[in-house]
C-alpha positions in Angstrom: 14.7 18.7 -17.7 15.3 15.0 -18.4 13.7 12.4 -16.1 17.0 11.4 -14.5 17.8 15.1 -13.8 14.4 15.6 -12.3 14.8 12.6 -10.0 18.2 14.0 -8.8 16.6 17.4 -8.3 13.8 15.9 -6.2 16.4 14.0 -4.1 18.4 17.1 -3.5 15.3 19.0 -2.6 14.2 16.4 -0.1 17.7 16.2 1.4 18.0 19.9 1.7 14.6 20.3 3.2 15.2 17.5 5.7 18.6 19.0 6.7 20.4 15.9 5.5 20.0 12.2 6.1 22.3 12.3 9.1 20.4 15.1 10.7 17.3 13.6 12.2 18.0 11.6 15.3 21.8 12.0 14.7 23.0 8.7 13.3 20.8 5.6 12.5 21.4 4.2 16.0 19.6 7.2 17.5 22.5 8.1 19.8 21.9 11.8 19.2 18.6 13.7 18.6 18.3 17.3 17.3 15.6 19.7 18.4 14.1 20.6 15.1 14.6 17.5 13.0 12.4 14.4 13.1 12.1 11.2 11.2 9.2 9.3 9.5 9.9 5.7 8.4 8.0 4.1 5.5 8.1 0.3 5.3 7.3 -1.2 1.9 8.7 -3.9 -0.4 11.1 -2.4 -2.8 12.4 -5.6 -4.4 10.8 -8.6 -6.0 7.3 -8.8 -7.5 5.8 -6.4 -5.0 8.4 -3.7 -5.6 6.1 -1.8 -8.0 3.3 -1.2 -5.5 5.8 -0.6 -2.7 7.7 2.0 -4.5 4.5 3.7 -5.7 3.5 4.2 -2.0 7.0 5.4 -1.1 7.1 7.9 -4.0 3.7 9.2 -3.0 5.1 9.9 0.5 8.2 11.6 -1.1 6.1 13.9 -3.2 3.9 14.8 -0.3 7.0 15.8 1.8 8.5 17.8 -1.0 5.2 19.5 -1.6 5.2 20.6 2.0 8.6 22.1 1.8 10.4 19.1 3.5 8.7 19.4 6.9 5.8 20.7 9.0 5.6 23.6 11.4 8.9 24.2 13.0 10.3 20.8 12.1 12.1 19.4 9.1 11.4 15.8 8.3 13.8 13.0 7.2 11.9 10.3 5.3 13.5 6.9 5.6 12.2 4.3 3.1 12.8 0.8 4.4 12.6 -2.3 2.2 10.5 -4.9 4.1 11.2 -7.7 1.5 12.8 -10.7 3.1 16.5 -11.4 2.9 16.0 -13.4 -0.3 14.8 -10.3 -2.1 11.5 -11.9 -3.1 9.2 -13.0 -0.3 7.1 -10.7 1.9 6.7 -11.9 5.4 7.1 -11.0 9.1 10.9 -11.5 8.8 11.5 -8.5 6.6 8.9 -6.4 8.3 10.5 -7.0 11.8 14.0 -6.5 10.5 13.2 -3.0 9.2 11.0 -2.1 12.1 14.1 -2.4 14.2 15.6 0.6 12.5 12.8 3.0 13.5 12.9 1.5 17.0 16.6 2.3 17.4 16.3 5.9 16.0 15.3 8.2 18.8 14.4 10.8 16.2 11.6 8.7 14.9 8.1 10.2 15.6 6.1 8.4 12.9 5.9 5.3 10.8 3.9 4.4 7.7 3.3 1.1 6.0 0.8 -0.8 3.9 0.2 -3.3 1.1 0.7 -6.6 3.1 -1.2 -7.3 6.3 1.7 -9.1 8.0 3.9 -5.9 7.5 1.0 -3.7 8.8 0.6 -5.9 11.9 4.3 -6.0 12.7 4.9 -2.3 12.3 1.7 -1.4 14.1 2.5 -3.6 17.1 6.1 -2.4 17.4 5.1 1.3 16.9 2.6 0.9 19.7 5.2 -0.5 22.0 7.4 2.5 21.5 4.8 5.2 21.3 5.4 6.0 17.6 2.5 7.5 15.6 1.5 5.0 12.9 -0.4 5.3 9.6 -1.6 2.4 7.5 -1.7 3.8 3.9 -3.4 0.9 2.1 -3.6 -2.9 2.0 -5.7 -5.7 3.4 -7.0 -5.8 6.9 -5.4 -7.9 9.6 -7.3 -10.7 11.3 -7.5 -10.8 15.1 -4.7 -12.6 17.0 -3.8 -12.8 20.7 -1.3 -9.9 20.1 -4.0 -7.8 18.5 -6.4 -8.5 21.4 -3.9 -7.9 24.2 -4.4 -5.0 26.6 -3.0 -1.8 25.3 -2.9 1.9 25.9 -4.4 4.8 23.9 -4.7 4.5 20.2 -1.7 5.7 18.3 -2.5 4.8 14.7 -4.8 5.6 11.8 -6.0 3.2 9.2 -6.6 4.8 5.8 -7.0 1.5 3.9 -10.3 0.5 2.2 -12.2 -2.2 4.1 -11.8 -5.7 2.7 -15.6 -6.1 2.3 -15.8 -3.1 0.1 -13.0 -4.4 -2.1 -14.7 -7.8 -2.3 -18.1 -6.2 -3.3 -16.4 -4.2 -6.0 -14.7 -7.3 -7.4 -18.1 -9.1 -7.3 -19.8 -6.2 -9.2 -17.1 -6.3 -11.9 -17.6 -10.1 -12.3 -21.4 -9.7 -12.6 -21.0 -6.9 -15.1 -18.8 -9.3 -17.3 -21.7 -11.8 -17.5 -19.4 -14.7 -16.9 -20.8 -18.2 -17.7 -18.3 -20.0 -15.4 -16.3 -18.2 -12.7 -13.3 -19.7 -10.9 -12.3 -18.1 -7.6 -8.7 -18.8 -6.6 -7.6 -17.8 -3.1 -4.0 -17.7 -1.8 -4.0 -16.8 1.9 -0.2 -16.4 2.3 1.1 -15.9 5.9 -2.5 -15.8 7.2 -2.2 -12.3 8.7 -5.0 -10.9 6.5 -8.7 -11.7 6.7 -10.0 -14.2 4.2 -11.7 -13.0 1.1 -15.4 -12.4 1.5 -16.5 -15.3 -0.8 -20.2 -14.5 -0.9 -19.3 -11.3 -2.8 -18.5 -13.4 -5.9 -20.9 -16.0 -7.2 -18.3 -18.5 -8.2 -18.7 -21.9 -9.8 -15.3 -23.3 -8.8 -13.4 -22.4 -5.7 -9.7 -23.2 -5.2 -7.8 -22.5 -1.9 -4.1 -22.6 -1.2 -1.4 -21.0 0.9 0.7 -19.7 -2.0 0.2 -19.0 -5.7 2.7 -21.8 -6.5 0.6 -24.4 -4.6 0.4 -27.4 -7.1 -3.3 -27.8 -6.3 -4.0 -24.3 -7.5 -2.1 -24.7 -10.7 -3.7 -28.1 -11.5 -7.2 -27.0 -10.4 -7.1 -23.8 -12.5 -5.8 -25.6 -15.5 -8.6 -28.2 -15.3 -11.3 -25.6 -14.9 -10.0 -23.6 -17.9 -10.0 -26.7 -20.0 -13.7 -27.2 -19.1 -14.5 -23.8 -20.5 -14.4 -21.4 -17.6 -14.3 -17.8 -19.0 -13.6 -15.7 -15.8 -10.9 -16.1 -13.1 -10.9 -14.2 -9.8 -7.6 -14.1 -7.9 -7.9 -13.1 -4.2 -4.9 -13.1 -1.9 -2.2 -11.2 -0.1 1.4 -10.3 -1.1 2.8 -12.9 1.4 1.3 -15.6 -0.9 3.9 -14.6 -3.5 3.4 -13.5 -7.1 0.2 -14.5 -8.8 2.1 -14.4 -12.1 3.7 -17.7 -11.0 0.2 -19.3 -11.2 -0.8 -17.6 -14.4 2.4 -17.9 -16.3 2.2 -21.7 -17.0 -1.4 -21.3 -18.2 -1.0 -18.3 -20.4 -2.2 -20.1 -23.6 -5.4 -21.2 -21.8 -6.0 -17.7 -20.4 -6.1 -16.0 -23.7 -9.5 -14.3 -24.1 -10.6 -15.1 -20.5 -11.4 -12.3 -18.1 -9.0 -12.0 -15.0 -10.1 -10.1 -11.9 -7.7 -9.4 -9.1 -8.0 -8.1 -5.5 -5.4 -5.5 -4.4 -3.4 -8.2 -2.6 -3.1 -10.3 -5.8 -2.2 -7.4 -8.1 1.6 -7.6 -8.1 3.9 -5.9 -10.4 4.7 -9.4 -11.8 1.1 -9.8 -12.9 1.0 -6.4 -14.5 4.1 -7.3 -16.6 2.7 -10.7 -17.6 -0.6 -9.2 -18.6 1.0 -6.6 -20.7 3.4 -9.0 -22.4 0.9 -11.7 -23.1 -2.1 -9.3 -23.7 -4.2 -10.9 -21.0 -7.6 -9.2 -20.1 -6.7 -8.4 -16.5 -8.0 -5.8 -14.1 -7.6 -5.2 -10.4 -9.6 -3.5 -7.7 -7.3 -1.3 -5.6 -7.7 1.3 -2.8 -6.4 4.3 -4.7 -8.5 7.0 -6.4 -8.3 7.7 -10.1 -5.6 10.3 -10.9 -8.0 12.4 -13.0 -10.7 12.6 -10.4 -10.2 16.2 -9.2 -7.6 19.0 -9.2 -5.6 17.5 -6.4 -5.2 14.0 -7.9 -4.3 15.6 -11.3 -1.6 17.7 -9.5 -0.2 14.6 -7.8 -0.2 12.8 -11.1 1.6 15.7 -12.8 4.2 15.8 -10.0 4.9 12.1 -10.4 5.3 12.5 -14.2 7.7 15.4 -13.6 9.9 13.7 -11.0 9.6 10.0 -11.8 9.0 10.1 -15.5 5.7 8.1 -15.7 2.0 8.7 -14.8 1.2 7.8 -11.2 0.6 4.1 -10.7 -1.8 2.7 -8.1 -0.4 3.4 -4.6 0.9 6.9 -5.1 -2.2 8.6 -3.9 -2.3 6.5 -0.8 1.3 7.3 0.0 0.7 11.0 -0.5 -2.4 10.9 1.9 -0.5 9.0 4.6 2.4 11.4 4.6 0.3 14.5 4.5 -1.6 13.2 7.6 1.7 12.5 9.4 2.8 16.1 8.6 -0.4 17.4 10.0 0.3 15.5 13.2 3.8 17.1 13.5 2.4 20.5 12.9 -0.5 19.9 15.2 1.9 18.9 18.0 3.1 22.5 18.0 6.6 24.1 18.3 7.1 22.4 21.7 5.9 18.9 20.8 6.7 18.2 17.1 9.8 16.2 18.1 8.0 14.3 20.9 6.5 10.9 20.1 3.7 11.3 22.6 2.6 14.7 21.4 2.8 13.7 17.7 0.8 10.6 18.4 -1.9 12.6 20.3 -2.1 15.0 17.4 -2.3 12.2 14.8 -5.4 10.5 16.3 -7.1 13.9 16.5 -6.3 15.2 13.1 -8.6 15.4 10.1 -7.5 13.1 7.4 -6.5 15.0 4.2 -7.6 14.1 0.6 -7.5 12.3 -1.7 -10.1 10.9 -2.0 -11.6 13.4 0.4 -11.0 15.3 3.6 -12.4 13.2 6.5 -12.7 12.8 10.2 -11.4 9.7 12.0 -13.7 7.1 13.5 -13.1 6.1 17.2 -11.3 3.0 16.0 -8.9 4.9 13.7 -10.6 4.1 10.4 -12.1 6.7 8.1 -15.2 6.7 6.0 -13.6 8.4 2.9 -11.6 5.6 1.3 -11.1 4.9 -2.3 -12.0 2.0 -4.6 -10.4 2.2 -8.1 -10.4 0.0 -11.2 -6.8 -0.5 -12.3 -5.4 -2.0 -15.5 -1.8 -3.0 -16.4 0.5 -0.4 -17.8 4.2 -0.4 -18.7 5.0 1.1 -15.2 2.6 -1.0 -13.1 -1.1 -0.8 -12.3 -2.8 2.4 -13.4 -6.2 3.4 -11.9 -8.5 4.2 -14.8 -11.6 5.2 -12.9 -13.2 5.3 -9.5 -15.6 2.4 -9.0 -18.0 4.5 -6.9 -18.4 6.9 -9.8 -20.3 6.5 -13.1 -18.2 4.9 -15.8 -16.5 7.3 -18.2 
């Protein structure tokens, strides 16, 4: 079966298993709800430089739902993938996240929401989900810094955070830089909207540090160019998707970057950088929170499913999307035949459920985080960032 036919087949399977897009919650305004059909919303960027990582997460969720027969327990599930990119089709900020969160707020059939990648999206969706009692899963992405909204009084926990802690990502980046035996290291940080926590700078022993709000900040472009002309041989890019596309910083300096080592955090590893690195043959790698697709039987099966239905090996983000969706389905099933279409019962089941693999089956901590999270080394491929090995495992 050709790739296009496979994608159509998957779409038909998901539609049939979910009893049709119009089934769950009636129409999109939520005016009518059905007893055995529920909705899970996935909020990710599907346009612009972050479309690749966003679609990878969404496709992982699609595959997990299809693998479970389109539902859980007595309930069929409609998966609604919402594009959280801003109206300009490029930027990732609170505007796009809030716009799409409104859709699951209006749909009375919604029992769960999943997002990741960008801290500002994670924060907006988590807060709005909490206000409406919707079970919420963070699949991956940077951690959010504390704000007055985060610290405000609230009720019982409704969410689970499956992302790898920022400190662990930073330590992994630092270890990769040390292994490269760099003579001069430049650390470039782009904070973006400021929802995420700042990069743990002690993790990297940098010689030059540049800080800006966006990758297009003139000071970053000028500073990096000057450092490269002085002979720096390693560049670390740390940031968040709301800072834009790091390819905008690297593109004008491609000639100077030839032969240099480039290390990126997950929040800097856009699809744009992967394309640029492939095209210009740059030595780039990223540390991401996704396990290697050849790590065990499960990841190999997910990878094979992605190849079958989407025509490429699984890029970084697919495993995280799979895990988040499988956890949500466990919550629906755990709520039982009487509670699988009730937000409160599903949320209660979510925060009590064991978290599925990959990377490993795990129990939740009291704050909703889990110990079993992934750190993977990813390299540019024609279809995005591909995890080539787990960084917690011996090199192979």
